[in-house]
Steps between C-alpha positions, in 0.01 A plus 500: 500500500668383186526156341760373244355514147804394288885470503711610210870391446749740349659420166832427671321281751653697789185661624140418582244780503186418685177670432252532792147633464251626753305208640161638606405761232153640452490713180293803477164425332596703188789284409431214275837313517573474872820305517708741298443787760641294790799645675816299441861499618816307422775327684837413354697183600817345377503154339547348847177659630687756711308827507685792338232771505161482661228755583551690827245599747483863361668452164275227342538636142142386426361527146189395309519154364421614147824713516717194549760454231845347546799639325823330605758772436778295675782667314404831675418326836129570476194284493186697402167359618283786367582762237658733763573289805804287534735312736854627517722200524804697610330662795249225551221747526166588331475810290138589485328800332 
């Protein structure tokens, strides 16, 4: 189960990227900073709250919270949410590595 951590608005105010993180997470004993290793996922909405892209049942495109980094490459129809994973605005799909 995931809970909303934060929402981010695009520079052109057309999109809202919502960051969700794993709700009940128990870190391995060896890890000192527990929250950064939680699984996370994103959902993209337009400015009217209509969902554009959301995780599917089998294509969740999960990542580790510490990998989260937004790069609004709107001129190339991409919104990166980690260094390698992005949302393709043309196809309205995730591209996850």
